[in-house]
BASE-968163 format. One line per 5 residues: number of its first residue (from 1); for each residue x negated, z negated, y of C-alpha. Coordinates in Angstrom, 3 decimals. Example, Ala and Ser with C-alpha at 12.3 -4.5 7.8 and 13.67 -1.06 7.14 Angstrom:
2
1> -12.300,-7.800,-4.500  -13.670,-7.140,-1.060
***
This chain:
356
1> 75.687,-22.032,-46.798  75.554,-24.164,-43.631  77.083,-27.045,-45.528  74.563,-26.638,-48.336  71.691,-26.650,-45.827
6> 73.008,-29.785,-44.159  73.411,-31.494,-47.494  69.685,-30.999,-48.145  68.847,-33.026,-45.011  68.155,-36.674,-46.014
11> 70.693,-39.144,-44.704  69.772,-40.856,-41.447  67.240,-38.199,-40.390  67.479,-35.725,-37.556  66.925,-32.031,-38.275
16> 63.282,-31.049,-38.194  63.618,-29.225,-34.878  65.319,-32.135,-33.136  62.811,-34.620,-34.634  59.874,-32.587,-33.321
21> 61.514,-32.404,-29.906  62.002,-36.160,-29.807  58.321,-36.820,-30.561  57.273,-34.250,-27.975  59.409,-35.917,-25.298
26> 57.969,-39.303,-26.295  54.396,-38.016,-25.861  55.258,-36.479,-22.510  56.799,-39.750,-21.364  53.692,-41.666,-22.435
31> 51.539,-39.164,-20.520  53.584,-39.589,-17.340  53.565,-43.388,-17.743  49.736,-43.432,-17.943  48.871,-44.475,-14.397
36> 45.111,-44.693,-14.885  42.889,-42.839,-12.482  40.104,-40.612,-13.739  37.614,-43.261,-12.682  39.445,-45.954,-14.667
41> 39.574,-43.702,-17.706  35.833,-43.099,-17.397  35.090,-46.816,-17.228  37.322,-47.539,-20.208  37.264,-51.138,-21.382
46> 33.646,-51.539,-20.264  32.090,-51.276,-23.701  30.973,-47.648,-23.259  29.102,-48.653,-20.101  27.366,-51.525,-21.858
51> 26.508,-49.249,-24.777  25.148,-46.722,-22.263  22.967,-49.472,-20.796  21.576,-50.141,-24.256  20.914,-46.448,-24.874
56> 19.178,-46.122,-21.489  16.972,-49.145,-22.205  16.159,-47.771,-25.643  15.179,-44.417,-24.138  13.078,-46.165,-21.481
61> 11.241,-48.153,-24.132  10.512,-45.024,-26.121  9.250,-43.304,-22.981  6.967,-46.231,-22.107  5.371,-46.137,-25.547
66> 5.024,-42.362,-25.783  3.671,-42.073,-22.243  1.068,-44.745,-22.993  0.010,-42.872,-26.117  -0.857,-39.850,-23.964
71> -3.563,-41.898,-22.243  -2.272,-41.093,-18.745  -1.038,-43.400,-16.016  2.255,-42.739,-14.277  1.875,-40.704,-11.060
76> 2.840,-43.554,-8.732  0.420,-45.901,-10.484  -2.421,-43.413,-10.046  -1.444,-43.030,-6.386  -1.498,-46.796,-5.852
81> -4.879,-47.172,-7.550  -6.407,-44.089,-5.974  -7.521,-42.812,-9.378  -6.145,-41.668,-12.719  -6.834,-43.215,-16.136
86> -10.080,-41.267,-16.516  -11.290,-42.411,-13.129  -10.402,-46.001,-13.970  -12.393,-45.808,-17.196  -15.398,-44.461,-15.319
91> -15.112,-47.092,-12.579  -14.704,-49.965,-15.037  -14.724,-49.410,-18.810  -12.477,-48.168,-21.599  -11.342,-51.696,-22.461
96> -9.692,-52.182,-19.068  -7.729,-48.952,-19.382  -6.674,-49.805,-22.924  -5.653,-53.277,-21.768  -3.263,-51.764,-19.240
101> -1.711,-49.516,-21.888  -1.301,-52.376,-24.344  0.968,-54.265,-21.941  3.094,-51.148,-21.476  3.480,-50.508,-25.190
106> 4.478,-54.135,-25.777  7.003,-53.872,-22.925  8.376,-50.681,-24.460  8.903,-52.526,-27.743  11.025,-55.179,-26.042
111> 13.163,-52.476,-24.416  13.720,-50.818,-27.799  14.801,-54.163,-29.259  17.138,-54.966,-26.362  18.632,-51.478,-26.425
116> 19.430,-51.746,-30.145  20.970,-55.194,-29.670  23.104,-54.041,-26.739  24.555,-51.120,-28.681  25.342,-53.393,-31.634
121> 26.938,-56.027,-29.414  29.212,-53.475,-27.750  30.215,-51.775,-31.002  30.819,-54.819,-33.211  31.385,-58.339,-31.776
126> 32.504,-57.305,-28.277  34.887,-54.761,-29.764  36.405,-57.639,-31.742  36.917,-59.631,-28.516  34.203,-62.207,-29.176
131> 33.450,-64.125,-25.981  29.918,-65.032,-27.086  29.012,-61.335,-27.179  30.011,-60.987,-23.522  27.818,-63.944,-22.657
136> 24.927,-62.454,-24.648  25.092,-59.446,-22.337  25.480,-61.578,-19.217  22.686,-64.078,-19.890  20.092,-61.620,-21.216
141> 20.986,-59.009,-18.598  20.632,-61.483,-15.742  17.172,-62.591,-16.868  16.056,-59.049,-17.592  17.119,-57.533,-14.283
146> 16.031,-60.623,-12.346  12.508,-60.337,-13.747  12.136,-57.201,-11.614  12.013,-59.512,-8.588  8.761,-60.937,-9.935
151> 7.067,-58.173,-7.945  7.453,-60.503,-4.939  4.803,-62.669,-6.568  2.196,-59.935,-7.039  3.002,-57.472,-4.265
156> 3.364,-54.204,-6.178  6.721,-52.382,-6.071  6.993,-49.916,-8.948  9.154,-47.181,-7.420  10.178,-45.676,-10.780
161> 11.168,-49.110,-12.047  13.073,-49.763,-8.820  15.021,-46.494,-9.018  15.883,-47.068,-12.687  17.094,-50.578,-11.848
166> 19.242,-49.333,-8.953  20.863,-46.767,-11.251  21.315,-48.942,-14.328  22.324,-52.254,-12.753  25.689,-51.013,-11.346
171> 26.526,-49.464,-14.734  25.748,-52.739,-16.473  27.725,-54.832,-13.975  30.716,-52.485,-14.167  30.619,-52.763,-17.952
176> 30.583,-56.552,-17.762  33.437,-56.568,-15.234  35.675,-54.263,-17.260  34.908,-55.777,-20.662  35.868,-59.289,-19.608
181> 39.518,-58.216,-19.904  39.127,-57.604,-23.622  38.216,-61.261,-24.194  41.244,-63.434,-25.021  41.434,-66.506,-22.814
186> 39.082,-67.519,-20.043  35.342,-66.947,-20.129  33.350,-70.176,-20.067  29.588,-70.553,-20.203  29.806,-72.987,-23.119
191> 31.043,-70.088,-25.257  27.483,-68.788,-25.249  26.387,-71.764,-27.340  29.399,-73.426,-28.978  29.951,-71.648,-32.271
196> 33.224,-71.122,-34.118  31.638,-70.016,-37.385  32.719,-71.893,-40.510  30.245,-74.431,-41.801  27.461,-72.842,-43.827
201> 25.057,-74.339,-46.312  21.857,-73.395,-48.029  20.045,-70.188,-47.160  22.517,-69.052,-44.482  22.251,-72.265,-42.472
206> 18.475,-72.491,-42.850  18.065,-68.820,-41.958  20.007,-69.225,-38.724  17.960,-72.289,-37.772  14.691,-70.453,-38.375
211> 15.926,-67.478,-36.329  16.877,-69.871,-33.518  13.406,-71.412,-33.593  11.917,-67.918,-33.308  14.238,-67.063,-30.423
216> 13.344,-70.263,-28.581  9.656,-69.500,-29.047  10.137,-66.019,-27.576  11.991,-67.481,-24.586  9.126,-69.889,-23.883
221> 6.515,-67.171,-24.423  8.341,-64.746,-22.146  8.700,-67.324,-19.374  5.003,-68.184,-19.688  3.944,-64.529,-19.463
226> 6.131,-63.970,-16.377  4.472,-67.001,-14.798  0.999,-65.734,-15.678  1.864,-62.301,-14.280  2.911,-63.826,-10.965
231> -0.128,-66.117,-10.673  -3.419,-65.837,-12.575  -2.505,-62.491,-14.272  -5.241,-62.894,-16.915  -5.930,-65.501,-19.580
236> -9.533,-66.117,-20.703  -9.108,-64.001,-23.853  -8.013,-61.037,-21.696  -11.155,-61.161,-19.586  -13.307,-61.538,-22.706
241> -11.759,-58.374,-24.168  -12.117,-56.446,-20.907  -15.689,-57.754,-20.521  -15.236,-58.167,-16.758  -14.439,-60.990,-14.382
246> -11.296,-61.064,-12.273  -13.416,-60.521,-9.173  -15.030,-57.423,-10.674  -11.603,-56.031,-11.628  -10.254,-56.645,-8.134
251> -13.227,-54.866,-6.576  -12.369,-51.588,-8.322  -9.149,-51.151,-6.337  -7.166,-53.605,-4.199  -3.985,-52.603,-6.091
256> -5.404,-52.812,-9.619  -4.607,-56.474,-10.265  -1.088,-56.162,-8.748  -0.375,-53.162,-11.036  -1.566,-55.118,-14.074
261> 0.477,-58.122,-12.933  3.571,-55.920,-12.733  3.080,-54.809,-16.336  2.564,-58.383,-17.508  5.635,-59.717,-15.739
266> 7.730,-56.822,-17.040  6.709,-57.560,-20.623  7.400,-61.255,-20.092  10.876,-60.533,-18.759  11.649,-58.274,-21.712
271> 10.390,-60.893,-24.156  12.506,-63.563,-22.469  15.631,-61.405,-22.782  14.867,-60.685,-26.439  14.531,-64.385,-27.170
276> 17.857,-65.168,-25.525  19.579,-62.403,-27.484  18.180,-63.686,-30.777  19.278,-67.232,-29.943  22.854,-66.259,-29.084
281> 23.355,-63.604,-31.767  22.028,-65.649,-34.667  24.069,-68.667,-33.597  27.379,-66.816,-33.526  27.331,-63.558,-35.487
286> 28.934,-63.505,-38.943  26.561,-62.761,-41.785  27.307,-59.047,-42.126  25.337,-55.978,-43.079  25.206,-54.711,-39.492
291> 23.917,-58.104,-38.296  21.042,-57.979,-40.769  20.289,-54.372,-39.843  20.171,-54.930,-36.085  18.001,-58.018,-36.506
296> 15.609,-56.008,-38.662  15.424,-53.334,-35.962  14.776,-55.908,-33.244  11.938,-57.406,-35.254  10.463,-54.027,-36.108
301> 10.482,-52.808,-32.508  9.455,-56.048,-30.822  6.788,-57.430,-33.155  5.748,-53.984,-34.359  4.897,-52.763,-30.871
306> 3.275,-55.991,-29.665  1.086,-56.616,-32.709  0.550,-52.954,-33.542  -0.916,-52.091,-30.151  -3.316,-55.038,-30.326
311> -4.646,-53.693,-33.606  -4.835,-50.161,-32.221  -7.017,-51.130,-29.248  -9.078,-53.730,-31.111  -7.809,-56.770,-29.181
316> -7.661,-59.113,-32.183  -8.552,-62.522,-30.764  -6.826,-64.938,-33.158  -6.183,-67.616,-30.542  -4.474,-65.075,-28.317
321> -2.353,-63.648,-31.126  -1.575,-66.897,-32.971  1.816,-67.416,-31.209  2.827,-63.842,-32.070  1.815,-64.329,-35.717
326> 3.830,-67.561,-35.839  6.845,-65.841,-34.273  6.637,-63.004,-36.786  6.485,-65.427,-39.721  9.529,-67.305,-38.417
331> 11.413,-64.059,-37.903  10.633,-62.774,-41.401  11.536,-66.124,-42.977  14.843,-66.287,-41.103  15.710,-62.718,-42.009
336> 14.824,-63.206,-45.688  16.972,-66.345,-45.926  19.939,-64.591,-44.308  19.551,-61.574,-46.615  19.517,-63.920,-49.600
341> 22.696,-65.648,-48.415  24.395,-62.315,-47.733  23.600,-60.987,-51.204  24.857,-64.164,-52.840  28.107,-63.969,-50.878
346> 28.535,-60.289,-51.743  27.876,-60.997,-55.429  30.403,-63.826,-55.362  33.054,-61.609,-53.801  32.395,-58.895,-56.395
351> 32.748,-61.413,-59.205  35.979,-62.782,-57.754  37.390,-59.269,-57.393  36.448,-58.433,-60.998  38.072,-61.635,-62.240
356> 41.275,-60.830,-60.365
***
């Protein structure tokens, strides 16, 4: 019987028991050879930390919008002003209070857009070892976190913003540091712009160019808003909507203009980061379904919040909103052209597969 049993064993194979033992010893050896510390295992290749940064920014943007919808100021803002939102409305008017909330909703929209882009970058191009994705994180992250220092220009330190930055910045930097190892070759700044995509024609090429024009416009708009926040704070259309002069606004509370300036500079920094992300992503990313989806989300969150809140509070000055309308039209045109190119490519691949 023993001979019959052995004859049933395929030639060249170990008995089942010995085979299982060999694999078990191999797994044990791999476990003992794993010399990572718990901290190294937690950090991973850096992508989880960068994805966590995106999730945190997304959550912060949602909080900024939802908190503004409640009609209440944050506790530290009320403390700085010496009054809550109701007191501010009574001391000035409803337009001034709504104006403050509109900046915060627009800022929240930029955080939602950046958060979505960061998660996509970590899950798709960075996972594939694309150097440009690393630079998208580095360039946009530097401008975004650096915009916090704009408070030096207006003299109001938002303690909640400061604490969030102190918590999130080390996570982001650790993610950048660890993820650089997943990039083949050396990291060079020119990788952020020099593209390795195959030559495209027609709708795909035109769509990318239109997206790049939109991104450049957002960069310029964001830089301008940061500058306004650090200097004049208001443009003439703002004061016309509020129906007060800058001097009258400053007389309500010595910290009121600095608080408004903080909100303006924060929105400008977020807009600047969004523009840089759109520029880099649309220049390098392959025309895939996930690319089209994340761009749609960025447009929905960014333009939806900025233009939607203006409509909600009745701040509809065309001159003031004309750059935003132009940016939205460029974004929609770029997205539509890229969708058209993607569908044509998908249809061509389906036809080729059917012919084969």
